[in-house]
MIMARSE-695465 format. One line per field, with one value per residue (C-alpha): x negated, y, z; residue number from 1. Coordinates in nm, 4 decimals. Example, Ala and Ser with C-alpha at 12.3 -4.5 7.8 and 13.67 -1.06 7.14 Angstrom:
x <- c(-1.2300, -1.3670)
y <- c(-0.4500, -0.1060)
z <- c(0.7800, 0.7140)
nr <- c(1, 2)
END
This chain:
x <- c(-1.7601, -2.1099, -2.1856, -2.3853, -2.0921, -1.8598, -2.0885, -2.1032, -1.7243, -1.6791, -1.9256, -1.7176, -1.4205, -1.6024, -1.8935, -1.9072, -1.9760, -2.3337, -2.4173, -2.2750, -2.4771, -2.7940, -2.7372, -2.6533, -2.9900, -3.1608, -2.9724, -3.0995, -3.4515, -3.3838, -3.2600, -3.5670, -3.7946, -3.6084, -3.6511, -4.0209, -4.1694, -4.2906, -4.1299, -4.3629, -4.1485, -3.7808, -3.5323, -3.2567, -2.9371, -2.7203, -2.5416, -2.8615, -3.0042, -3.3556, -3.2452, -3.1362, -3.4689, -3.6606, -3.5007, -3.5002, -3.7401, -3.8506, -3.6632, -3.3231, -3.3734, -3.6617, -3.4480, -3.2378, -2.9962, -3.1912, -3.0349, -3.2393, -3.5440, -3.8193, -4.0653, -4.3672, -4.5732, -4.8764, -5.0825, -4.9891, -4.6203, -4.6934, -4.8562, -4.5459, -4.3182, -4.5299, -4.5279, -4.1490, -4.0683, -4.3228, -4.1748, -3.8169, -3.9062, -3.7212, -3.7789, -3.9351, -4.0693, -4.3529, -4.2947, -4.5539, -4.4625, -4.1900, -4.3092, -4.3474, -4.1312, -4.0836, -3.7575, -3.8079, -4.1809, -4.1470, -3.7850, -3.5892, -3.2460, -3.4122, -3.6341, -3.7809, -4.1044, -4.1389, -4.4901, -4.3739, -4.5055, -4.8606, -4.8906, -5.2131, -5.5246, -5.8379, -6.1454, -6.4885, -6.7408, -7.0397, -6.9432, -6.7936, -6.4805, -6.1095, -5.8881, -5.5566, -5.2287, -5.0597, -4.7279, -4.8532, -4.8303, -5.1376, -4.9811, -5.0062, -5.3606, -5.4853, -5.3067, -5.4735, -5.8221, -5.8079, -5.9054, -6.2183, -6.3282, -6.3298, -6.1240, -6.0732, -6.0199, -5.6395, -5.3299, -5.3025, -4.9394, -4.7077, -4.5171, -4.7458, -4.7973, -5.1439, -5.1010, -4.9819, -5.1857, -5.5101, -5.4497, -5.3682, -5.6557, -5.6144, -5.7131, -5.7739, -5.8786, -6.2053, -6.2484, -6.4974, -6.7224, -6.6639, -6.4767, -6.1338, -5.9665, -6.0354, -6.4058, -6.3998, -6.2502, -6.5052, -6.2741, -5.9245, -5.7416, -5.5644, -5.3012, -5.3398, -5.0314, -5.1108, -5.1008, -5.4756, -5.5888, -5.9265, -6.1403, -6.2400, -6.5587, -6.8021, -7.0264, -6.7734, -6.5441, -6.6961, -6.4449, -6.1400, -6.3075, -6.3151, -5.9556, -5.7879, -5.9286, -5.6679, -5.4945, -5.2115, -5.0366, -5.1380, -5.3616, -5.1675, -5.0547, -5.3006, -5.2144, -5.5060, -5.7488, -6.0845, -6.1815, -6.5063, -6.4795, -6.6453, -6.6850, -6.3892, -6.3464, -6.1052, -6.0322, -5.9099, -5.6178, -5.2445, -4.9834, -4.9326, -4.5984, -4.5575, -4.2393, -4.1903, -4.3498, -4.6028, -4.7331, -4.7378, -4.9548, -5.2031, -5.1989, -5.2750, -5.5729, -5.7053, -5.6542, -5.8423, -6.1285, -6.1417, -6.1474, -6.4241, -6.6488, -6.6160, -6.8739, -6.8543, -6.7374, -6.5674, -6.3249, -6.0122, -5.6706, -5.3444, -5.1534, -4.7864, -4.5575, -4.1871, -3.8577, -3.5765, -3.2439, -3.3190, -3.6414, -4.0044, -4.2419, -4.5894, -4.7440, -5.1072, -5.2260, -5.5790, -5.8301, -6.1766, -6.3468, -6.4671, -6.3022, -6.3738, -6.4627, -6.7539, -6.6482, -6.5492, -6.4093, -6.0418, -6.0483, -5.8682, -5.5714, -5.5584, -5.5501, -5.2263, -4.9100, -4.7559, -4.3928, -4.5163, -4.8438, -4.9410, -5.3148, -5.5119, -5.7751, -5.6105, -5.6471, -5.6562, -5.3264, -5.1628, -5.2822, -5.1245, -4.7953, -4.7536, -4.5302, -4.3206, -4.2348, -3.9447, -3.7288, -3.6604, -3.5521, -3.2314, -3.3073, -3.3703, -3.7068, -3.9820, -4.3514, -4.5483, -4.9042, -5.1539, -5.5267, -5.6789, -6.0466, -6.0270, -5.7832, -5.7680, -5.5661, -5.3741, -5.2748, -5.1655, -4.9542, -4.7972, -4.7108, -4.5191, -4.3366, -4.2568, -4.1214, -3.8992, -3.7809, -3.6930, -3.5551, -3.3203, -3.2217, -3.1455, -3.0041, -2.6435, -2.6665, -2.7295, -2.9111, -3.2786, -3.6419, -3.8915, -4.2484, -4.6077, -4.9104, -5.2497, -5.5387, -5.8939, -6.1664, -6.5411, -6.7005, -6.8997, -6.6127, -6.6631, -7.0304, -6.9297, -6.8069, -6.8834, -6.6924, -6.3228, -6.0102, -5.9118, -6.0646, -6.1792, -6.4717, -6.6784, -6.8612, -6.6177, -6.3572, -6.0155, -5.7848, -5.4488, -5.1857, -4.8740, -4.5351, -4.2423, -3.8744, -3.6063, -3.2269, -2.9176, -2.6742, -2.7572, -2.5622, -2.8414, -3.1285, -3.1916, -3.1866, -3.4580, -3.6600, -3.6554, -3.7396, -4.0368, -4.1782, -4.1363, -4.3076, -4.6011, -4.6309, -4.6166, -4.8984, -5.1074, -5.0774, -5.1631, -5.4700, -5.5946, -5.5338, -5.7455, -6.0364, -5.9711, -5.9976, -6.0077, -5.6847, -5.4707, -5.6643, -5.7938, -5.6816, -5.3607, -5.3506, -5.1392, -4.9863, -4.8404, -4.7713, -4.4058, -4.2626, -4.2774, -4.6279, -4.8273, -5.0558, -5.3524, -5.3069, -5.3893, -5.6656, -5.8274, -6.1456, -6.0665, -5.7738, -5.9633, -6.1394, -5.8132, -5.6389, -5.9173, -5.8772, -5.5034, -5.5492, -5.8036, -5.6165, -5.2512, -5.2239, -4.8522, -4.7791, -4.6189, -4.6985, -4.5207, -4.1974, -4.2644, -4.2336, -4.5129, -4.7811, -4.8153, -5.1273, -5.0867)
y <- c(0.6154, 0.4662, 0.2160, 0.4694, 0.7085, 0.4277, 0.3365, 0.6973, 0.7281, 0.4105, 0.5331, 0.8462, 0.6341, 0.4624, 0.6851, 1.0232, 1.3112, 1.3688, 1.0010, 1.0165, 1.3321, 1.1662, 0.8505, 1.0613, 1.2353, 0.8973, 0.7910, 1.1026, 0.9959, 0.6506, 0.8077, 1.0326, 0.7329, 0.5325, 0.8133, 0.8643, 0.5138, 0.3099, 0.0025, -0.2103, -0.1226, -0.1166, 0.0178, -0.2041, -0.1350, -0.3463, -0.4967, -0.6557, -0.9981, -0.8522, -0.6034, -0.8827, -1.0566, -0.7316, -0.6373, -0.9882, -1.0688, -1.3811, -1.2558, -1.1123, -0.8580, -0.7079, -0.6270, -0.3188, -0.2318, 0.0118, 0.2631, 0.1051, -0.1102, -0.0414, -0.2963, -0.1067, -0.2940, -0.0661, 0.1398, 0.4460, 0.3825, 0.3422, 0.6859, 0.8292, 0.6770, 0.8107, 1.1610, 1.1557, 1.0252, 1.2660, 1.5634, 1.4724, 1.3579, 1.0325, 0.7478, 0.4451, 0.1025, -0.1001, -0.4747, -0.7376, -1.0832, -0.9620, -1.1616, -0.8717, -0.9227, -0.5614, -0.4017, -0.1240, -0.1839, -0.2935, -0.1969, 0.1279, 0.2810, 0.4835, 0.3485, -0.0006, -0.0455, -0.4172, -0.5108, -0.8376, -0.7526, -0.7249, -1.1011, -1.1827, -1.3614, -1.2953, -1.4949, -1.3506, -1.6334, -1.4059, -1.1732, -1.4560, -1.2491, -1.2740, -0.9750, -1.0525, -0.8674, -0.7124, -0.8838, -1.2400, -1.4936, -1.6944, -2.0096, -1.8573, -1.7357, -2.0766, -2.2450, -2.0131, -2.0556, -2.4321, -2.5242, -2.3107, -2.4923, -2.1728, -2.0157, -1.6894, -1.6078, -1.6018, -1.7244, -2.0506, -2.1432, -2.1225, -1.8100, -1.5400, -1.2295, -1.1130, -0.7402, -0.6923, -0.9880, -0.8474, -0.4821, -0.5799, -0.8204, -1.1769, -1.4747, -1.7763, -2.1401, -2.0010, -1.7231, -1.9172, -1.9369, -1.6045, -1.3640, -1.2050, -1.1548, -0.7805, -0.8578, -1.0258, -0.7464, -0.6240, -0.3547, -0.2085, -0.0527, 0.2262, 0.4744, 0.7831, 0.9771, 1.2519, 0.9954, 0.9562, 0.5974, 0.5071, 0.1979, 0.1799, -0.0072, 0.0167, 0.2369, 0.4442, 0.5490, 0.4223, 0.6225, 0.4685, 0.1273, 0.1540, 0.2789, 0.0393, -0.2607, -0.2708, 0.0568, -0.0789, 0.1741, 0.4920, 0.6152, 0.5084, 0.1890, -0.0889, -0.2590, -0.5039, -0.6637, -0.7849, -1.0657, -1.2542, -1.6210, -1.9294, -2.2869, -2.5022, -2.8769, -3.1098, -3.0575, -3.2816, -3.2025, -3.1715, -3.1495, -3.3609, -3.3267, -3.4294, -3.4529, -3.4407, -3.2569, -3.5289, -3.5499, -3.1705, -3.1568, -3.3883, -3.1619, -2.8635, -3.0447, -3.1317, -2.7720, -2.6287, -2.8720, -2.7879, -2.4130, -2.4519, -2.7029, -2.7174, -2.5010, -2.6395, -2.3422, -2.5778, -2.6976, -2.5101, -2.5706, -2.3949, -2.5460, -2.4477, -2.4922, -2.4729, -2.4884, -2.5772, -2.7435, -2.7944, -2.9863, -2.8888, -2.9973, -2.9214, -2.9355, -2.9075, -2.7984, -2.9301, -2.8332, -2.9380, -2.7880, -3.1164, -3.4413, -3.6010, -3.4492, -3.5653, -3.8050, -3.6572, -3.3166, -3.4146, -3.7532, -3.6249, -3.5035, -3.8188, -4.0385, -3.8790, -4.0662, -3.8459, -3.8311, -3.7691, -3.7071, -3.6199, -3.5770, -3.6738, -3.5660, -3.3197, -2.9947, -2.6660, -2.5640, -2.8889, -2.8336, -2.4893, -2.6226, -2.8991, -2.6654, -2.4533, -2.1246, -2.0606, -2.3070, -2.0267, -1.7720, -1.5980, -1.6070, -1.2888, -1.2703, -1.0872, -1.1481, -1.0302, -1.0942, -1.1205, -1.0704, -1.3465, -1.3631, -1.7371, -2.0240, -2.1893, -2.4790, -2.2430, -2.0118, -2.3092, -2.4393, -2.0960, -2.0923, -2.4197, -2.2721, -1.9545, -2.1551, -2.3599, -2.0578, -1.8302, -2.1169, -2.2078, -1.8473, -1.7642, -2.0980, -1.9973, -1.6766, -1.7957, -2.0649, -1.9920, -2.0999, -1.9982, -2.0496, -1.9772, -2.0234, -2.0775, -1.9986, -2.0865, -1.9073, -1.8923, -1.5984, -1.5143, -1.4420, -1.0642, -1.0945, -1.1502, -0.7969, -0.4282, -0.1756, -0.1473, 0.0187, -0.3171, -0.4499, -0.1203, -0.3000, -0.5922, -0.6354, -0.9084, -1.1098, -1.1608, -1.4513, -1.3440, -1.5508, -1.5286, -1.5266, -1.5855, -1.5728, -1.6278, -1.6335, -1.6019, -1.3548, -0.9835, -0.8893, -1.0451, -0.8481, -0.6490, -0.9643, -1.1258, -0.8059, -0.7695, -1.1377, -1.1420, -0.8254, -0.9731, -1.2956, -1.1013, -0.9064, -1.2266, -1.3908, -1.0729, -1.0387, -1.4047, -1.3833, -1.0759, -1.2395, -1.5398, -1.3133, -1.2133, -0.8509, -0.6965, -0.8529, -0.5611, -0.3063, -0.5249, -0.4425, -0.6202, -0.7819, -0.5490, -0.8322, -0.9837, -0.6759, -0.5912, -0.2540, 0.0116, -0.1063, 0.2164, 0.2698, 0.3140, -0.0478, -0.1576, 0.0763, 0.2171, 0.4053, 0.3834, 0.6215, 0.9492, 0.8416, 0.7091, 1.0407, 1.2339, 1.0089, 1.0671, 1.4443, 1.4167, 1.1820, 1.2399, 1.5977, 1.6140, 1.2890, 1.1213, 0.7783, 0.8825, 0.8419, 0.4664, 0.2252, 0.0507, 0.1406, 0.5144, 0.7263, 1.1011)
z <- c(5.8409, 5.8899, 6.1638, 6.3662, 6.3622, 6.4692, 6.7570, 6.8755, 6.8588, 7.0613, 7.3228, 7.3639, 7.4678, 7.7527, 7.8595, 8.0343, 7.7981, 7.9203, 7.8603, 7.5080, 7.4376, 7.5621, 7.3576, 7.0521, 7.0912, 7.1101, 6.7960, 6.6198, 6.7090, 6.5656, 6.2411, 6.2236, 6.2677, 6.0019, 5.7502, 5.8258, 5.8415, 5.5459, 5.3909, 5.6059, 5.9082, 5.9983, 6.2532, 6.3932, 6.5859, 6.8200, 6.5205, 6.3890, 6.4712, 6.4796, 6.7445, 6.9782, 6.9375, 6.9831, 7.3157, 7.4660, 7.7514, 7.9331, 8.2424, 8.1637, 8.4432, 8.2441, 7.9397, 7.8645, 7.5846, 7.3716, 7.1342, 6.8576, 6.8099, 6.5623, 6.4277, 6.2971, 6.0417, 6.0231, 6.2647, 6.0592, 6.1263, 6.4975, 6.4765, 6.3096, 6.5737, 6.8609, 6.7147, 6.6776, 7.0263, 7.1712, 6.9896, 7.0841, 7.4379, 7.3787, 7.6270, 7.4615, 7.5457, 7.3934, 7.3835, 7.2987, 7.4266, 7.6642, 7.9654, 8.2110, 8.5188, 8.6232, 8.5019, 8.2481, 8.1978, 7.8339, 7.7766, 7.7541, 7.6918, 7.4146, 7.1351, 7.1804, 6.9824, 6.9146, 6.8037, 6.6474, 6.2974, 6.4276, 6.4051, 6.2236, 6.3514, 6.1450, 6.2431, 6.1580, 6.1834, 6.1309, 6.4159, 6.6242, 6.6863, 6.6105, 6.5306, 6.7030, 6.6532, 6.9561, 6.8868, 6.9250, 7.2038, 7.2955, 7.1505, 6.8035, 6.8594, 6.9743, 6.6838, 6.4313, 6.5785, 6.6365, 6.2768, 6.3152, 6.6320, 6.8378, 7.1133, 7.3003, 7.6664, 7.6870, 7.8667, 8.0589, 7.9865, 7.6889, 7.5861, 7.7292, 7.5142, 7.4128, 7.4688, 7.8265, 7.9475, 7.8060, 7.8914, 8.2514, 8.3174, 8.1953, 8.4123, 8.1883, 8.1911, 8.0523, 8.3094, 8.5227, 8.2162, 8.0412, 8.2686, 8.2324, 7.8963, 7.9188, 7.9581, 7.6171, 7.4067, 7.1535, 7.0122, 7.0389, 6.7449, 6.9331, 6.8194, 7.0356, 7.1455, 6.8910, 6.6088, 6.5582, 6.4925, 6.6419, 6.6956, 7.0616, 7.1475, 7.4352, 7.2206, 7.0218, 7.3076, 7.6343, 7.8393, 7.6701, 7.6657, 8.0440, 8.0751, 7.8328, 8.0188, 8.2927, 8.2052, 7.9846, 7.7582, 7.9393, 7.6552, 7.3476, 7.1771, 7.0941, 6.7657, 6.7335, 6.9797, 6.8500, 7.0860, 7.1273, 7.0357, 7.1818, 7.0553, 7.1573, 7.1305, 7.3035, 7.6714, 7.9500, 8.1739, 8.2165, 8.4880, 8.8003, 8.9844, 9.3496, 9.5598, 9.9361, 10.2259, 10.3154, 9.9595, 9.9239, 10.2356, 10.0627, 9.7572, 9.9804, 10.1321, 9.7867, 9.6720, 9.9705, 9.9116, 9.5407, 9.6139, 9.8718, 9.6979, 9.3186, 9.1409, 8.7852, 8.5688, 8.3228, 8.5923, 8.6971, 8.8542, 8.9352, 9.2266, 9.2426, 9.5440, 9.4567, 9.6422, 9.4056, 9.4638, 9.8335, 9.7595, 9.8200, 9.5468, 9.4189, 9.0750, 8.9758, 8.6346, 8.5970, 8.3303, 8.2277, 7.9241, 7.7740, 7.6594, 7.9991, 8.3382, 8.5537, 8.8249, 9.1580, 9.0636, 9.0370, 9.2141, 9.5235, 9.3168, 9.1057, 9.4170, 9.5447, 9.4331, 9.1651, 9.0599, 8.7055, 8.5225, 8.1660, 8.2171, 7.9072, 7.6568, 7.4202, 7.2285, 7.4179, 7.2558, 7.3642, 7.7202, 7.7580, 7.6258, 7.8859, 8.0877, 7.8484, 8.0187, 7.7835, 7.9794, 8.2295, 7.9692, 8.0773, 8.4488, 8.6375, 8.8072, 8.9956, 9.0427, 9.3434, 9.4533, 9.7374, 9.6575, 9.8689, 9.9600, 10.0249, 9.9815, 10.3226, 10.4669, 10.6955, 10.4100, 10.2020, 10.4907, 10.5300, 10.1586, 10.1998, 10.4996, 10.3057, 10.0127, 10.2428, 10.4418, 10.1526, 9.9484, 10.2322, 10.3093, 9.9457, 9.8337, 9.9008, 9.6989, 9.3442, 9.1504, 9.2067, 9.2083, 9.4778, 9.3569, 9.4621, 9.2314, 9.3946, 9.1591, 9.2743, 9.0751, 9.1174, 9.3042, 8.9888, 8.7474, 8.7574, 8.6615, 8.2976, 8.2273, 8.2633, 8.4783, 8.3913, 8.5274, 8.6761, 8.8875, 9.0406, 9.2009, 9.0768, 9.4037, 9.5100, 9.3255, 9.4816, 9.4036, 9.2566, 9.4374, 9.2208, 9.3944, 9.1584, 9.2543, 8.9887, 9.0076, 8.7889, 8.9505, 8.9091, 9.2198, 9.4281, 9.2764, 9.5946, 9.8104, 9.6014, 9.5835, 9.9627, 10.0087, 9.7720, 9.9283, 10.2765, 10.1710, 10.0268, 10.3532, 10.5615, 10.3660, 10.3665, 10.7444, 10.8022, 10.5797, 10.7646, 11.1031, 11.0044, 10.9095, 10.5482, 10.6519, 10.3028, 10.1751, 10.2931, 10.0867, 9.8015, 9.4454, 9.3477, 9.0072, 8.7873, 8.5822, 8.9007, 9.1129, 9.1734, 9.0767, 9.3511, 9.4402, 9.4915, 9.1931, 9.4257, 9.5394, 9.1843, 9.0768, 9.3909, 9.3013, 8.9279, 8.9632, 8.9399, 8.6195, 8.4739, 8.5476, 8.3734, 8.0696, 8.0744, 8.0696, 7.7860, 7.5520, 7.6438, 7.7707, 7.6828, 7.8693, 7.5703, 7.7139, 8.0326, 7.8353, 7.8286, 8.1191, 8.3057, 8.5565, 8.4957, 8.5457, 8.6034)
nr <- c(1, 2, 3, 4, 5, 6, 7, 8, 9, 10, 11, 12, 13, 14, 15, 16, 17, 18, 19, 20, 21, 22, 23, 24, 25, 26, 27, 28, 29, 30, 31, 32, 33, 34, 35, 36, 37, 38, 39, 40, 41, 42, 43, 44, 45, 46, 47, 48, 49, 50, 51, 52, 53, 54, 55, 56, 57, 58, 59, 60, 61, 62, 63, 64, 65, 66, 67, 68, 69, 70, 71, 72, 73, 74, 75, 76, 77, 78, 79, 80, 81, 82, 83, 84, 85, 86, 87, 88, 89, 90, 91, 92, 93, 94, 95, 96, 97, 98, 99, 100, 101, 102, 103, 104, 105, 106, 107, 108, 109, 110, 111, 112, 113, 114, 115, 116, 117, 118, 119, 120, 121, 122, 123, 124, 125, 126, 127, 128, 129, 130, 131, 132, 133, 134, 135, 136, 137, 138, 139, 140, 141, 142, 143, 144, 145, 146, 147, 148, 149, 150, 151, 152, 153, 154, 155, 156, 157, 158, 159, 160, 161, 162, 163, 164, 165, 166, 167, 168, 169, 170, 171, 172, 173, 174, 175, 176, 177, 178, 179, 180, 181, 182, 183, 184, 185, 186, 187, 188, 189, 190, 191, 192, 193, 194, 195, 196, 197, 198, 199, 200, 201, 202, 203, 204, 205, 206, 207, 208, 209, 210, 211, 212, 213, 214, 215, 216, 217, 218, 219, 220, 221, 222, 223, 224, 225, 226, 227, 228, 229, 230, 231, 232, 233, 234, 235, 236, 237, 238, 239, 240, 241, 242, 243, 244, 245, 246, 247, 248, 249, 250, 251, 252, 253, 254, 255, 256, 257, 258, 259, 260, 261, 262, 263, 264, 265, 266, 267, 268, 269, 270, 271, 272, 273, 274, 275, 276, 277, 278, 279, 280, 281, 282, 283, 284, 285, 286, 287, 288, 289, 290, 291, 292, 293, 294, 295, 296, 297, 298, 299, 300, 301, 302, 303, 304, 305, 306, 307, 308, 309, 310, 311, 312, 313, 314, 315, 316, 317, 318, 319, 320, 321, 322, 323, 324, 325, 326, 327, 328, 329, 330, 331, 332, 333, 334, 335, 336, 337, 338, 339, 340, 341, 342, 343, 344, 345, 346, 347, 348, 349, 350, 351, 352, 353, 354, 355, 356, 357, 358, 359, 360, 361, 362, 363, 364, 365, 366, 367, 368, 369, 370, 371, 372, 373, 374, 375, 376, 377, 378, 379, 380, 381, 382, 383, 384, 385, 386, 387, 388, 389, 390, 391, 392, 393, 394, 395, 396, 397, 398, 399, 400, 401, 402, 403, 404, 405, 406, 407, 408, 409, 410, 411, 412, 413, 414, 415, 416, 417, 418, 419, 420, 421, 422, 423, 424, 425, 426, 427, 428, 429, 430, 431, 432, 433, 434, 435, 436, 437, 438, 439, 440, 441, 442, 443, 444, 445, 446, 447, 448, 449, 450, 451, 452, 453, 454, 455, 456, 457, 458, 459, 460, 461, 462, 463, 464, 465, 466, 467, 468, 469, 470, 471, 472, 473, 474, 475, 476, 477, 478, 479, 480, 481, 482, 483, 484, 485, 486, 487, 488)
END
């Protein structure tokens, strides 16, 4: 008896008959895929080490046990896989870096398509572009480009995947200078749901070029991103960590002043307020795109007594790795977001209060981290790109406050969901009451928005165009079998 037959027999002992029938159908799809793909690809089952790696996610709450995983190695095999799951109506997931926080968005009980074999970075010095595989993290991209003295507009911390980040927006240390990551895509290699492989550029497919920039996997599977490159030398920055309410208040003042006054596009920060282990703390990631910053920009932060600091002149890759995100792997987690118009002292004070309140309320439930990321960006960041699905308007930029709650015990999932939604509502209401009138209806950043957020809150006026694209390129709704923000 083969191992698939054994697995099916074991399922019959412990699962209701309809569940076994469903899983058997999914297994049939896995077998069909295995027999149809080339030797560049492979299918794995729960007995395989590759399978465990394929289904794993940064947050354990974002992972599911799939019937099988498949690692396609060519765009042609992705086309074959899409045609098979579409024909059999088998649920599937598409996983790049696996950092999405929403359950089921890049996972599935059916067929998990892991893009891990799309892992090359090809730099074209004449075109000043880099062709980047959809299975990479930004760490690998920066490492590959560093010897060439160039960079791309990508993630700000370690462990973030290229694909979801870029397709959903992409705020970067370089955004003040060059726009969002999606504004810097020269071309997408896209496998359409019918199996056709096309190269999407602003001139070849202007409609899809609009929809893919912010529209995720609604129109097919992107296998390669061709990104514009920019000269990159050493940078200056690192992480400052501060403990205690009085010191955190000083950090908030410095953050508000930075947001209001700093106009140098080479300068950027992320201020994080955390409640962990009964203690309030703040950290500031600071960045300047040169070996040394001009005097004055970061002086207020540097004057505050820090618990620790690793600020120095370093490579760009070294800077993004000062705070490894993989240390939280295995925790459950949600993101949520508020699209702020301004970062004000009163909002920053409220964030500290929210961190303390929810940290105290939830501290008895399970080991947890309550965290808020404040991200000042220049008002001009949207001037660097053309219209795209996200943001639905470029008339005004909004600042994507990132709320992050993580915990260990699955039985408290609903408690943390309710808490993070309530915190988002509290901050939204406070911002509107202080005069930020558009916050309640502003587009929410899709990479931070929590599941159950109405799709109109993300895409606004883009929705009608996105729906027309969906009908044109995926009339059978094959991509609707996958998780994520779905357009209909």
